[in-house]
C-alpha positions in Angstrom: 0.6 -4.4 63.6 1.0 -6.6 60.1 -0.3 -4.0 57.9 1.5 -0.8 59.7 5.0 -2.8 58.6 3.8 -2.8 54.9 2.9 0.4 55.3 6.2 1.9 56.9 7.7 -0.1 53.9 5.7 1.0 51.2 6.6 4.6 51.9 9.9 4.1 52.7 10.7 2.3 49.1 9.0 5.1 47.8 11.3 7.6 49.1 14.3 5.8 48.3 13.4 5.0 44.9 11.6 8.4 43.9 14.5 10.6 43.7 16.3 7.6 41.4 13.0 7.4 39.3 13.1 11.6 38.5 16.7 11.5 37.6 16.3 8.8 34.6 17.1 9.9 30.8 14.6 11.0 29.1 13.4 9.6 25.5 14.9 11.6 23.1 11.9 12.0 20.0 12.2 12.7 16.5 11.1 16.5 15.6 11.3 16.4 11.9 12.2 14.6 8.8 12.8 14.4 5.2 11.1 13.3 3.4 8.2 13.2 5.9 7.0 9.3 7.0 3.8 8.5 4.7 5.1 11.2 1.9 5.0 10.3 -1.6 8.0 11.7 -3.7 8.2 11.5 -7.7 12.1 12.8 -7.6 14.8 11.1 -5.9 16.1 12.5 -2.9 20.0 13.1 -2.2 19.7 12.0 1.2 17.6 11.2 4.3 17.7 14.1 7.1 16.0 13.2 10.4 15.8 15.8 13.5 15.7 15.3 16.8 14.7 17.1 20.2 18.4 16.6 21.5 21.5 17.0 20.1 23.0 13.9 18.8 26.3 12.0 19.6 28.8 11.9 16.5 29.2 8.2 17.1 27.4 5.2 17.2 24.0 6.7 15.1 23.2 5.0 12.1 20.6 5.1 9.3 19.6 2.8 6.8 17.5 3.2 4.1 15.9 -0.5 2.0 14.5 -0.3 -1.4 10.5 -2.2 -1.5 13.3 -5.6 -1.7 15.2 -4.8 1.6 18.1 -3.9 -0.8 19.9 -0.7 0.8 20.0 2.3 -1.0 21.7 4.2 1.3 25.5 4.8 1.0 26.9 4.8 4.6 27.9 8.0 5.0 25.8 9.9 8.0 26.3 12.9 9.1 25.7 14.0 12.8 24.8 18.4 12.6 23.5 19.2 16.3 20.6 17.6 16.5 20.3 16.4 13.0 21.7 13.7 11.1 21.9 12.8 7.9 22.7 9.9 5.3 23.3 10.0 1.8 21.5 8.3 -1.1 22.2 6.3 -4.5 19.8 7.1 -7.1 15.9 5.6 -6.3 14.6 3.4 -9.7 12.4 1.4 -8.1 8.7 2.4 -7.5 7.7 1.6 -3.8 7.6 1.8 -0.3 11.2 2.6 1.3 11.8 2.1 4.9 14.3 4.3 6.8 15.6 2.3 9.4 17.1 4.7 12.5 19.5 4.3 15.8 20.3 7.7 16.8 22.8 8.2 20.1 22.6 10.9 22.8 24.8 11.9 25.3 22.4 12.9 27.3 19.2 11.1 26.1 18.1 6.9 25.6 18.5 6.1 22.2 16.4 6.4 19.5 15.7 3.4 17.7 12.4 3.4 14.9 11.4 3.7 11.3 9.1 5.1 9.2 8.2 4.3 5.6 7.5 6.7 2.6 6.4 6.0 -1.1 8.6 6.8 -4.5 7.3 6.4 -7.8 10.0 6.1 -10.7 8.9 8.5 -13.6 8.2 6.0 -16.5 10.6 6.3 -19.0 8.6 6.6 -22.4 9.8 5.0 -25.7 8.7 5.7 -29.0 7.2 2.4 -30.3 8.8 0.3 -32.6 6.7 -0.8 -35.8 6.2 -4.2 -35.9 5.3 -5.4 -40.1 1.3 -7.2 -39.9 -0.1 -8.5 -42.5 -3.3 -6.6 -44.0 -6.6 -8.9 -44.9 -7.9 -8.5 -48.3 -10.8 -7.1 -48.7 -12.3 -10.5 -50.0 -10.7 -12.3 -47.2 -12.9 -9.2 -45.1 -15.9 -9.8 -46.5 -15.7 -14.1 -46.1 -15.1 -13.3 -42.4 -17.6 -10.8 -42.0 -20.5 -13.5 -43.3 -19.3 -16.5 -41.7 -19.8 -14.4 -38.1 -23.3 -12.7 -39.1 -24.6 -16.2 -40.6 -23.4 -17.4 -37.2 -25.5 -14.8 -35.3 -28.0 -15.1 -37.3 -28.5 -18.6 -36.5 -28.3 -18.2 -32.9 -30.8 -15.6 -32.9 -33.2 -18.3 -34.5 -32.3 -20.6 -32.1 -33.5 -18.3 -29.5 -36.9 -18.2 -30.6 -37.8 -21.6 -31.4 -36.1 -22.1 -27.3 -38.8 -19.2 -26.3 -41.5 -20.9 -28.2 -41.0 -24.0 -27.0 -40.6 -23.0 -23.1 -43.9 -20.6 -24.0 -45.9 -23.5 -25.1 -43.8 -26.1 -22.3 -45.0 -23.7 -19.3 -48.3 -23.6 -20.7 -48.8 -27.8 -20.5 -47.2 -28.1 -17.5 -48.8 -25.6 -15.5 -51.9 -24.9 -17.4 -53.0 -21.6 -18.7 -55.7 -19.7 -17.1 -58.6 -21.2 -16.5 -61.6 -19.5 -18.8 -64.8 -19.4 -17.6 -67.8 -20.7 -20.3 -69.6 -17.8 -21.4 -73.2 -17.7 -19.9 -75.6 -18.1 -22.7 -78.7 -16.1 -21.9 -81.9 -17.2 -23.4 
């Protein structure tokens, strides 16, 4: 009897809540973004644009763009045009990963909140090198420096040969060399 009561309660709950669940708002989704998530840019974009599946509300939507240090680089002027939202940018100057954070509102859908990133490679400015005065070494000083270096290298080479010969002698003394069998003398 108790089991039948539980079944009837479950069926009654399903009948009551099923229509309510089917009429709730559906989640909005992004259909396009400029620049694309994960893209690598070499020129500074003038704006960020996000398009959604639903028509966006004129009020309450927000797009914030942060540079690699977390400083906002958007100009705060968001424009809604149907299902697209666009925010202007200041000129990007730092190389790194930029983060786009957004909250987009629609009259008929749930708020769409999220973030994505893109990479910006700032153009490198090529500066002409400024000449620095240097001291030139005379050829006599150069020869003296060279001869000292050569003497050091030769000394190390001779020392290495002596160490190598010593190690061979020490190994033979410590471990003994191969035993030679005495030659059989024939008479």
